[in-house]
Chimera marker file (.cmm) of the C-alpha trace (Angstrom):
<marker_set name="trace">
<marker id="1" x="-0.141" y="-0.154" z="-0.263" r="1" g="1" b="0" radius="0.5"/>
<marker id="2" x="2.505" y="2.329" z="0.766" r="1" g="1" b="0" radius="0.5"/>
<marker id="3" x="4.130" y="1.764" z="-2.848" r="1" g="1" b="0" radius="0.5"/>
<marker id="4" x="0.836" y="3.466" z="-3.673" r="1" g="1" b="0" radius="0.5"/>
<marker id="5" x="0.969" y="6.561" z="-2.288" r="1" g="1" b="0" radius="0.5"/>
<marker id="6" x="4.674" y="6.778" z="-3.203" r="1" g="1" b="0" radius="0.5"/>
<marker id="7" x="3.942" y="6.414" z="-6.661" r="1" g="1" b="0" radius="0.5"/>
<marker id="8" x="0.938" y="8.800" z="-6.092" r="1" g="1" b="0" radius="0.5"/>
<marker id="9" x="3.105" y="11.445" z="-4.742" r="1" g="1" b="0" radius="0.5"/>
<marker id="10" x="5.561" y="11.114" z="-7.368" r="1" g="1" b="0" radius="0.5"/>
<marker id="11" x="3.192" y="11.593" z="-9.743" r="1" g="1" b="0" radius="0.5"/>
<marker id="12" x="1.567" y="14.879" z="-8.477" r="1" g="1" b="0" radius="0.5"/>
<marker id="13" x="4.992" y="16.397" z="-7.982" r="1" g="1" b="0" radius="0.5"/>
<marker id="14" x="5.829" y="15.402" z="-11.642" r="1" g="1" b="0" radius="0.5"/>
<marker id="15" x="2.868" y="17.117" z="-12.361" r="1" g="1" b="0" radius="0.5"/>
<marker id="16" x="3.108" y="20.140" z="-10.334" r="1" g="1" b="0" radius="0.5"/>
<marker id="17" x="6.800" y="20.619" z="-11.670" r="1" g="1" b="0" radius="0.5"/>
<marker id="18" x="7.115" y="24.160" z="-13.398" r="1" g="1" b="0" radius="0.5"/>
<marker id="19" x="3.852" y="24.945" z="-11.766" r="1" g="1" b="0" radius="0.5"/>
<marker id="20" x="2.896" y="28.337" z="-9.721" r="1" g="1" b="0" radius="0.5"/>
<marker id="21" x="1.638" y="26.275" z="-6.457" r="1" g="1" b="0" radius="0.5"/>
<marker id="22" x="0.472" y="28.088" z="-3.434" r="1" g="1" b="0" radius="0.5"/>
<marker id="23" x="1.637" y="31.533" z="-2.610" r="1" g="1" b="0" radius="0.5"/>
<marker id="24" x="0.367" y="33.969" z="-0.060" r="1" g="1" b="0" radius="0.5"/>
<marker id="25" x="-2.200" y="35.495" z="-2.670" r="1" g="1" b="0" radius="0.5"/>
<marker id="26" x="-3.868" y="32.178" z="-2.576" r="1" g="1" b="0" radius="0.5"/>
<marker id="27" x="-3.625" y="31.654" z="0.888" r="1" g="1" b="0" radius="0.5"/>
<marker id="28" x="-5.759" y="34.893" z="0.763" r="1" g="1" b="0" radius="0.5"/>
<marker id="29" x="-7.819" y="33.387" z="-1.862" r="1" g="1" b="0" radius="0.5"/>
<marker id="30" x="-8.342" y="30.523" z="0.275" r="1" g="1" b="0" radius="0.5"/>
<marker id="31" x="-9.565" y="32.719" z="3.194" r="1" g="1" b="0" radius="0.5"/>
<marker id="32" x="-11.698" y="34.555" z="1.240" r="1" g="1" b="0" radius="0.5"/>
<marker id="33" x="-13.456" y="31.703" z="0.060" r="1" g="1" b="0" radius="0.5"/>
<marker id="34" x="-14.481" y="29.892" z="3.680" r="1" g="1" b="0" radius="0.5"/>
<marker id="35" x="-14.979" y="33.793" z="4.736" r="1" g="1" b="0" radius="0.5"/>
<marker id="36" x="-17.992" y="34.176" z="1.865" r="1" g="1" b="0" radius="0.5"/>
<marker id="37" x="-19.027" y="30.491" z="2.392" r="1" g="1" b="0" radius="0.5"/>
<marker id="38" x="-19.390" y="31.401" z="5.986" r="1" g="1" b="0" radius="0.5"/>
<marker id="39" x="-21.125" y="34.647" z="4.784" r="1" g="1" b="0" radius="0.5"/>
<marker id="40" x="-23.303" y="33.249" z="2.239" r="1" g="1" b="0" radius="0.5"/>
<marker id="41" x="-25.058" y="30.903" z="5.098" r="1" g="1" b="0" radius="0.5"/>
<marker id="42" x="-25.822" y="33.543" z="7.489" r="1" g="1" b="0" radius="0.5"/>
<marker id="43" x="-26.913" y="36.089" z="4.492" r="1" g="1" b="0" radius="0.5"/>
<marker id="44" x="-29.236" y="33.067" z="3.160" r="1" g="1" b="0" radius="0.5"/>
<marker id="45" x="-30.788" y="32.107" z="6.679" r="1" g="1" b="0" radius="0.5"/>
<marker id="46" x="-31.715" y="36.055" z="6.475" r="1" g="1" b="0" radius="0.5"/>
<marker id="47" x="-32.501" y="36.315" z="3.226" r="1" g="1" b="0" radius="0.5"/>
<marker id="48" x="-33.607" y="33.719" z="1.840" r="1" g="1" b="0" radius="0.5"/>
<marker id="49" x="-33.923" y="35.300" z="-2.041" r="1" g="1" b="0" radius="0.5"/>
<marker id="50" x="-32.602" y="32.667" z="-4.859" r="1" g="1" b="0" radius="0.5"/>
<marker id="51" x="-31.054" y="36.070" z="-6.296" r="1" g="1" b="0" radius="0.5"/>
<marker id="52" x="-28.927" y="36.864" z="-3.087" r="1" g="1" b="0" radius="0.5"/>
<marker id="53" x="-27.981" y="33.058" z="-3.050" r="1" g="1" b="0" radius="0.5"/>
<marker id="54" x="-26.967" y="32.936" z="-6.726" r="1" g="1" b="0" radius="0.5"/>
<marker id="55" x="-24.593" y="36.524" z="-6.070" r="1" g="1" b="0" radius="0.5"/>
<marker id="56" x="-22.876" y="34.204" z="-3.357" r="1" g="1" b="0" radius="0.5"/>
<marker id="57" x="-22.826" y="31.173" z="-5.650" r="1" g="1" b="0" radius="0.5"/>
<marker id="58" x="-21.379" y="33.108" z="-8.480" r="1" g="1" b="0" radius="0.5"/>
<marker id="59" x="-18.689" y="34.773" z="-6.036" r="1" g="1" b="0" radius="0.5"/>
<marker id="60" x="-17.601" y="31.615" z="-4.708" r="1" g="1" b="0" radius="0.5"/>
<marker id="61" x="-17.248" y="30.407" z="-8.138" r="1" g="1" b="0" radius="0.5"/>
<marker id="62" x="-14.999" y="32.640" z="-9.599" r="1" g="1" b="0" radius="0.5"/>
<marker id="63" x="-13.132" y="32.690" z="-5.956" r="1" g="1" b="0" radius="0.5"/>
<marker id="64" x="-12.335" y="28.986" z="-6.446" r="1" g="1" b="0" radius="0.5"/>
<marker id="65" x="-11.988" y="29.130" z="-10.225" r="1" g="1" b="0" radius="0.5"/>
<marker id="66" x="-9.370" y="32.525" z="-9.781" r="1" g="1" b="0" radius="0.5"/>
<marker id="67" x="-7.414" y="30.009" z="-7.125" r="1" g="1" b="0" radius="0.5"/>
<marker id="68" x="-7.262" y="27.078" z="-9.351" r="1" g="1" b="0" radius="0.5"/>
<marker id="69" x="-5.987" y="29.006" z="-12.023" r="1" g="1" b="0" radius="0.5"/>
<marker id="70" x="-3.331" y="30.466" z="-10.130" r="1" g="1" b="0" radius="0.5"/>
<marker id="71" x="-2.031" y="27.035" z="-8.742" r="1" g="1" b="0" radius="0.5"/>
<marker id="72" x="-1.608" y="25.459" z="-11.804" r="1" g="1" b="0" radius="0.5"/>
<marker id="73" x="-0.818" y="28.338" z="-13.926" r="1" g="1" b="0" radius="0.5"/>
<marker id="74" x="2.799" y="27.711" z="-15.645" r="1" g="1" b="0" radius="0.5"/>
<marker id="75" x="3.351" y="31.311" z="-16.286" r="1" g="1" b="0" radius="0.5"/>
<marker id="76" x="5.471" y="31.649" z="-12.833" r="1" g="1" b="0" radius="0.5"/>
<marker id="77" x="6.848" y="35.289" z="-13.707" r="1" g="1" b="0" radius="0.5"/>
<marker id="78" x="3.215" y="36.634" z="-13.816" r="1" g="1" b="0" radius="0.5"/>
<marker id="79" x="1.866" y="34.920" z="-10.997" r="1" g="1" b="0" radius="0.5"/>
<marker id="80" x="5.018" y="36.039" z="-8.715" r="1" g="1" b="0" radius="0.5"/>
<marker id="81" x="3.922" y="39.846" z="-10.402" r="1" g="1" b="0" radius="0.5"/>
<marker id="82" x="0.551" y="39.330" z="-8.941" r="1" g="1" b="0" radius="0.5"/>
<marker id="83" x="1.613" y="38.087" z="-5.838" r="1" g="1" b="0" radius="0.5"/>
<marker id="84" x="4.070" y="40.785" z="-4.850" r="1" g="1" b="0" radius="0.5"/>
<marker id="85" x="1.535" y="43.524" z="-5.887" r="1" g="1" b="0" radius="0.5"/>
<marker id="86" x="-0.571" y="41.924" z="-3.097" r="1" g="1" b="0" radius="0.5"/>
<marker id="87" x="1.679" y="41.784" z="-1.091" r="1" g="1" b="0" radius="0.5"/>
<marker id="88" x="3.260" y="45.670" z="-1.377" r="1" g="1" b="0" radius="0.5"/>
<marker id="89" x="-0.772" y="46.199" z="-0.767" r="1" g="1" b="0" radius="0.5"/>
<marker id="90" x="-0.985" y="43.795" z="1.819" r="1" g="1" b="0" radius="0.5"/>
<marker id="91" x="2.028" y="43.903" z="4.320" r="1" g="1" b="0" radius="0.5"/>
<marker id="92" x="1.849" y="47.625" z="5.373" r="1" g="1" b="0" radius="0.5"/>
<marker id="93" x="-1.923" y="46.871" z="6.428" r="1" g="1" b="0" radius="0.5"/>
<marker id="94" x="-1.009" y="43.906" z="8.181" r="1" g="1" b="0" radius="0.5"/>
<marker id="95" x="1.836" y="45.556" z="10.253" r="1" g="1" b="0" radius="0.5"/>
<marker id="96" x="-0.165" y="48.435" z="10.810" r="1" g="1" b="0" radius="0.5"/>
<marker id="97" x="-2.684" y="45.776" z="12.314" r="1" g="1" b="0" radius="0.5"/>
<marker id="98" x="-0.115" y="43.807" z="14.520" r="1" g="1" b="0" radius="0.5"/>
<marker id="99" x="1.440" y="47.422" z="15.671" r="1" g="1" b="0" radius="0.5"/>
<marker id="100" x="-1.980" y="48.578" z="17.015" r="1" g="1" b="0" radius="0.5"/>
<marker id="101" x="-2.702" y="44.926" z="18.910" r="1" g="1" b="0" radius="0.5"/>
<marker id="102" x="0.319" y="45.516" z="20.451" r="1" g="1" b="0" radius="0.5"/>
<marker id="103" x="-0.178" y="49.101" z="21.297" r="1" g="1" b="0" radius="0.5"/>
<marker id="104" x="-3.813" y="47.905" z="23.004" r="1" g="1" b="0" radius="0.5"/>
<marker id="105" x="-2.375" y="45.404" z="24.963" r="1" g="1" b="0" radius="0.5"/>
<marker id="106" x="0.816" y="47.222" z="26.378" r="1" g="1" b="0" radius="0.5"/>
<marker id="107" x="-1.029" y="48.278" z="29.903" r="1" g="1" b="0" radius="0.5"/>
<marker id="108" x="2.243" y="50.028" z="31.064" r="1" g="1" b="0" radius="0.5"/>
<marker id="109" x="2.600" y="52.916" z="28.564" r="1" g="1" b="0" radius="0.5"/>
<marker id="110" x="0.692" y="54.925" z="26.847" r="1" g="1" b="0" radius="0.5"/>
<marker id="111" x="1.070" y="56.090" z="23.245" r="1" g="1" b="0" radius="0.5"/>
<marker id="112" x="0.712" y="60.091" z="21.738" r="1" g="1" b="0" radius="0.5"/>
<marker id="113" x="0.919" y="60.421" z="17.600" r="1" g="1" b="0" radius="0.5"/>
<marker id="114" x="3.293" y="63.716" z="16.817" r="1" g="1" b="0" radius="0.5"/>
<marker id="115" x="0.826" y="66.027" z="14.706" r="1" g="1" b="0" radius="0.5"/>
<marker id="116" x="4.238" y="66.993" z="12.722" r="1" g="1" b="0" radius="0.5"/>
<marker id="117" x="5.723" y="63.529" z="11.585" r="1" g="1" b="0" radius="0.5"/>
<marker id="118" x="3.128" y="61.126" z="12.375" r="1" g="1" b="0" radius="0.5"/>
<marker id="119" x="5.650" y="59.460" z="14.929" r="1" g="1" b="0" radius="0.5"/>
<marker id="120" x="4.311" y="57.413" z="17.662" r="1" g="1" b="0" radius="0.5"/>
<marker id="121" x="5.837" y="58.063" z="21.213" r="1" g="1" b="0" radius="0.5"/>
<marker id="122" x="5.594" y="55.899" z="24.243" r="1" g="1" b="0" radius="0.5"/>
<marker id="123" x="5.612" y="57.041" z="27.553" r="1" g="1" b="0" radius="0.5"/>
<marker id="124" x="4.705" y="55.290" z="31.057" r="1" g="1" b="0" radius="0.5"/>
<marker id="125" x="1.496" y="55.364" z="32.194" r="1" g="1" b="0" radius="0.5"/>
<marker id="126" x="0.587" y="57.670" z="35.549" r="1" g="1" b="0" radius="0.5"/>
<marker id="127" x="3.057" y="60.339" z="35.011" r="1" g="1" b="0" radius="0.5"/>
<marker id="128" x="0.171" y="62.712" z="35.204" r="1" g="1" b="0" radius="0.5"/>
<marker id="129" x="0.319" y="65.723" z="32.563" r="1" g="1" b="0" radius="0.5"/>
<marker id="130" x="3.207" y="65.917" z="30.451" r="1" g="1" b="0" radius="0.5"/>
<marker id="131" x="5.252" y="67.389" z="27.734" r="1" g="1" b="0" radius="0.5"/>
<marker id="132" x="6.629" y="64.912" z="25.060" r="1" g="1" b="0" radius="0.5"/>
<marker id="133" x="9.401" y="65.847" z="22.685" r="1" g="1" b="0" radius="0.5"/>
<marker id="134" x="9.429" y="63.996" z="19.445" r="1" g="1" b="0" radius="0.5"/>
<marker id="135" x="12.382" y="62.217" z="19.030" r="1" g="1" b="0" radius="0.5"/>
<marker id="136" x="12.399" y="62.454" z="14.870" r="1" g="1" b="0" radius="0.5"/>
<marker id="137" x="11.269" y="66.137" z="14.611" r="1" g="1" b="0" radius="0.5"/>
<marker id="138" x="11.254" y="67.251" z="17.981" r="1" g="1" b="0" radius="0.5"/>
<marker id="139" x="7.890" y="68.756" z="17.668" r="1" g="1" b="0" radius="0.5"/>
<marker id="140" x="6.086" y="69.310" z="21.244" r="1" g="1" b="0" radius="0.5"/>
<marker id="141" x="3.245" y="66.920" z="22.181" r="1" g="1" b="0" radius="0.5"/>
<marker id="142" x="1.141" y="67.698" z="25.502" r="1" g="1" b="0" radius="0.5"/>
<marker id="143" x="-1.021" y="65.199" z="27.084" r="1" g="1" b="0" radius="0.5"/>
<marker id="144" x="-1.784" y="62.998" z="29.708" r="1" g="1" b="0" radius="0.5"/>
<marker id="145" x="-0.382" y="59.698" z="30.791" r="1" g="1" b="0" radius="0.5"/>
<link id1="1" id2="2" r="1" g="1" b="0" radius="0.2"/>
<link id1="2" id2="3" r="1" g="1" b="0" radius="0.2"/>
<link id1="3" id2="4" r="1" g="1" b="0" radius="0.2"/>
<link id1="4" id2="5" r="1" g="1" b="0" radius="0.2"/>
<link id1="5" id2="6" r="1" g="1" b="0" radius="0.2"/>
<link id1="6" id2="7" r="1" g="1" b="0" radius="0.2"/>
<link id1="7" id2="8" r="1" g="1" b="0" radius="0.2"/>
<link id1="8" id2="9" r="1" g="1" b="0" radius="0.2"/>
<link id1="9" id2="10" r="1" g="1" b="0" radius="0.2"/>
<link id1="10" id2="11" r="1" g="1" b="0" radius="0.2"/>
<link id1="11" id2="12" r="1" g="1" b="0" radius="0.2"/>
<link id1="12" id2="13" r="1" g="1" b="0" radius="0.2"/>
<link id1="13" id2="14" r="1" g="1" b="0" radius="0.2"/>
<link id1="14" id2="15" r="1" g="1" b="0" radius="0.2"/>
<link id1="15" id2="16" r="1" g="1" b="0" radius="0.2"/>
<link id1="16" id2="17" r="1" g="1" b="0" radius="0.2"/>
<link id1="17" id2="18" r="1" g="1" b="0" radius="0.2"/>
<link id1="18" id2="19" r="1" g="1" b="0" radius="0.2"/>
<link id1="19" id2="20" r="1" g="1" b="0" radius="0.2"/>
<link id1="20" id2="21" r="1" g="1" b="0" radius="0.2"/>
<link id1="21" id2="22" r="1" g="1" b="0" radius="0.2"/>
<link id1="22" id2="23" r="1" g="1" b="0" radius="0.2"/>
<link id1="23" id2="24" r="1" g="1" b="0" radius="0.2"/>
<link id1="24" id2="25" r="1" g="1" b="0" radius="0.2"/>
<link id1="25" id2="26" r="1" g="1" b="0" radius="0.2"/>
<link id1="26" id2="27" r="1" g="1" b="0" radius="0.2"/>
<link id1="27" id2="28" r="1" g="1" b="0" radius="0.2"/>
<link id1="28" id2="29" r="1" g="1" b="0" radius="0.2"/>
<link id1="29" id2="30" r="1" g="1" b="0" radius="0.2"/>
<link id1="30" id2="31" r="1" g="1" b="0" radius="0.2"/>
<link id1="31" id2="32" r="1" g="1" b="0" radius="0.2"/>
<link id1="32" id2="33" r="1" g="1" b="0" radius="0.2"/>
<link id1="33" id2="34" r="1" g="1" b="0" radius="0.2"/>
<link id1="34" id2="35" r="1" g="1" b="0" radius="0.2"/>
<link id1="35" id2="36" r="1" g="1" b="0" radius="0.2"/>
<link id1="36" id2="37" r="1" g="1" b="0" radius="0.2"/>
<link id1="37" id2="38" r="1" g="1" b="0" radius="0.2"/>
<link id1="38" id2="39" r="1" g="1" b="0" radius="0.2"/>
<link id1="39" id2="40" r="1" g="1" b="0" radius="0.2"/>
<link id1="40" id2="41" r="1" g="1" b="0" radius="0.2"/>
<link id1="41" id2="42" r="1" g="1" b="0" radius="0.2"/>
<link id1="42" id2="43" r="1" g="1" b="0" radius="0.2"/>
<link id1="43" id2="44" r="1" g="1" b="0" radius="0.2"/>
<link id1="44" id2="45" r="1" g="1" b="0" radius="0.2"/>
<link id1="45" id2="46" r="1" g="1" b="0" radius="0.2"/>
<link id1="46" id2="47" r="1" g="1" b="0" radius="0.2"/>
<link id1="47" id2="48" r="1" g="1" b="0" radius="0.2"/>
<link id1="48" id2="49" r="1" g="1" b="0" radius="0.2"/>
<link id1="49" id2="50" r="1" g="1" b="0" radius="0.2"/>
<link id1="50" id2="51" r="1" g="1" b="0" radius="0.2"/>
<link id1="51" id2="52" r="1" g="1" b="0" radius="0.2"/>
<link id1="52" id2="53" r="1" g="1" b="0" radius="0.2"/>
<link id1="53" id2="54" r="1" g="1" b="0" radius="0.2"/>
<link id1="54" id2="55" r="1" g="1" b="0" radius="0.2"/>
<link id1="55" id2="56" r="1" g="1" b="0" radius="0.2"/>
<link id1="56" id2="57" r="1" g="1" b="0" radius="0.2"/>
<link id1="57" id2="58" r="1" g="1" b="0" radius="0.2"/>
<link id1="58" id2="59" r="1" g="1" b="0" radius="0.2"/>
<link id1="59" id2="60" r="1" g="1" b="0" radius="0.2"/>
<link id1="60" id2="61" r="1" g="1" b="0" radius="0.2"/>
<link id1="61" id2="62" r="1" g="1" b="0" radius="0.2"/>
<link id1="62" id2="63" r="1" g="1" b="0" radius="0.2"/>
<link id1="63" id2="64" r="1" g="1" b="0" radius="0.2"/>
<link id1="64" id2="65" r="1" g="1" b="0" radius="0.2"/>
<link id1="65" id2="66" r="1" g="1" b="0" radius="0.2"/>
<link id1="66" id2="67" r="1" g="1" b="0" radius="0.2"/>
<link id1="67" id2="68" r="1" g="1" b="0" radius="0.2"/>
<link id1="68" id2="69" r="1" g="1" b="0" radius="0.2"/>
<link id1="69" id2="70" r="1" g="1" b="0" radius="0.2"/>
<link id1="70" id2="71" r="1" g="1" b="0" radius="0.2"/>
<link id1="71" id2="72" r="1" g="1" b="0" radius="0.2"/>
<link id1="72" id2="73" r="1" g="1" b="0" radius="0.2"/>
<link id1="73" id2="74" r="1" g="1" b="0" radius="0.2"/>
<link id1="74" id2="75" r="1" g="1" b="0" radius="0.2"/>
<link id1="75" id2="76" r="1" g="1" b="0" radius="0.2"/>
<link id1="76" id2="77" r="1" g="1" b="0" radius="0.2"/>
<link id1="77" id2="78" r="1" g="1" b="0" radius="0.2"/>
<link id1="78" id2="79" r="1" g="1" b="0" radius="0.2"/>
<link id1="79" id2="80" r="1" g="1" b="0" radius="0.2"/>
<link id1="80" id2="81" r="1" g="1" b="0" radius="0.2"/>
<link id1="81" id2="82" r="1" g="1" b="0" radius="0.2"/>
<link id1="82" id2="83" r="1" g="1" b="0" radius="0.2"/>
<link id1="83" id2="84" r="1" g="1" b="0" radius="0.2"/>
<link id1="84" id2="85" r="1" g="1" b="0" radius="0.2"/>
<link id1="85" id2="86" r="1" g="1" b="0" radius="0.2"/>
<link id1="86" id2="87" r="1" g="1" b="0" radius="0.2"/>
<link id1="87" id2="88" r="1" g="1" b="0" radius="0.2"/>
<link id1="88" id2="89" r="1" g="1" b="0" radius="0.2"/>
<link id1="89" id2="90" r="1" g="1" b="0" radius="0.2"/>
<link id1="90" id2="91" r="1" g="1" b="0" radius="0.2"/>
<link id1="91" id2="92" r="1" g="1" b="0" radius="0.2"/>
<link id1="92" id2="93" r="1" g="1" b="0" radius="0.2"/>
<link id1="93" id2="94" r="1" g="1" b="0" radius="0.2"/>
<link id1="94" id2="95" r="1" g="1" b="0" radius="0.2"/>
<link id1="95" id2="96" r="1" g="1" b="0" radius="0.2"/>
<link id1="96" id2="97" r="1" g="1" b="0" radius="0.2"/>
<link id1="97" id2="98" r="1" g="1" b="0" radius="0.2"/>
<link id1="98" id2="99" r="1" g="1" b="0" radius="0.2"/>
<link id1="99" id2="100" r="1" g="1" b="0" radius="0.2"/>
<link id1="100" id2="101" r="1" g="1" b="0" radius="0.2"/>
<link id1="101" id2="102" r="1" g="1" b="0" radius="0.2"/>
<link id1="102" id2="103" r="1" g="1" b="0" radius="0.2"/>
<link id1="103" id2="104" r="1" g="1" b="0" radius="0.2"/>
<link id1="104" id2="105" r="1" g="1" b="0" radius="0.2"/>
<link id1="105" id2="106" r="1" g="1" b="0" radius="0.2"/>
<link id1="106" id2="107" r="1" g="1" b="0" radius="0.2"/>
<link id1="107" id2="108" r="1" g="1" b="0" radius="0.2"/>
<link id1="108" id2="109" r="1" g="1" b="0" radius="0.2"/>
<link id1="109" id2="110" r="1" g="1" b="0" radius="0.2"/>
<link id1="110" id2="111" r="1" g="1" b="0" radius="0.2"/>
<link id1="111" id2="112" r="1" g="1" b="0" radius="0.2"/>
<link id1="112" id2="113" r="1" g="1" b="0" radius="0.2"/>
<link id1="113" id2="114" r="1" g="1" b="0" radius="0.2"/>
<link id1="114" id2="115" r="1" g="1" b="0" radius="0.2"/>
<link id1="115" id2="116" r="1" g="1" b="0" radius="0.2"/>
<link id1="116" id2="117" r="1" g="1" b="0" radius="0.2"/>
<link id1="117" id2="118" r="1" g="1" b="0" radius="0.2"/>
<link id1="118" id2="119" r="1" g="1" b="0" radius="0.2"/>
<link id1="119" id2="120" r="1" g="1" b="0" radius="0.2"/>
<link id1="120" id2="121" r="1" g="1" b="0" radius="0.2"/>
<link id1="121" id2="122" r="1" g="1" b="0" radius="0.2"/>
<link id1="122" id2="123" r="1" g="1" b="0" radius="0.2"/>
<link id1="123" id2="124" r="1" g="1" b="0" radius="0.2"/>
<link id1="124" id2="125" r="1" g="1" b="0" radius="0.2"/>
<link id1="125" id2="126" r="1" g="1" b="0" radius="0.2"/>
<link id1="126" id2="127" r="1" g="1" b="0" radius="0.2"/>
<link id1="127" id2="128" r="1" g="1" b="0" radius="0.2"/>
<link id1="128" id2="129" r="1" g="1" b="0" radius="0.2"/>
<link id1="129" id2="130" r="1" g="1" b="0" radius="0.2"/>
<link id1="130" id2="131" r="1" g="1" b="0" radius="0.2"/>
<link id1="131" id2="132" r="1" g="1" b="0" radius="0.2"/>
<link id1="132" id2="133" r="1" g="1" b="0" radius="0.2"/>
<link id1="133" id2="134" r="1" g="1" b="0" radius="0.2"/>
<link id1="134" id2="135" r="1" g="1" b="0" radius="0.2"/>
<link id1="135" id2="136" r="1" g="1" b="0" radius="0.2"/>
<link id1="136" id2="137" r="1" g="1" b="0" radius="0.2"/>
<link id1="137" id2="138" r="1" g="1" b="0" radius="0.2"/>
<link id1="138" id2="139" r="1" g="1" b="0" radius="0.2"/>
<link id1="139" id2="140" r="1" g="1" b="0" radius="0.2"/>
<link id1="140" id2="141" r="1" g="1" b="0" radius="0.2"/>
<link id1="141" id2="142" r="1" g="1" b="0" radius="0.2"/>
<link id1="142" id2="143" r="1" g="1" b="0" radius="0.2"/>
<link id1="143" id2="144" r="1" g="1" b="0" radius="0.2"/>
<link id1="144" id2="145" r="1" g="1" b="0" radius="0.2"/>
</marker_set>
């Protein structure tokens, strides 16, 4: 039986040779597909109209077709450019979200944003009314920690 699985694996490796496979954009498309499935389930329960169900079914079909097209594509350069464009759009948002989550969990410091340059300044909590000098531009920030 293990010989069967070995041959299947080798056959799949030969088939996928020279194809795109999965990348970050494909993973995002898969997450979008799952989110649309859940949203369709919720919306169809609330609005049991055939048009709503048809729209979601069309969106799901388009998403899965694009996903499989990108996985099995042999045009690697074009798929890499698409993935790079997606990452250029996604990574700043991901970084901003993770930084925001870190600031929300930090109970020992208060964060101020400089009006002049937009830098984030961190000061300890419980110091009362303070005036902060921005380390980047030298601007003054007043606030209560």
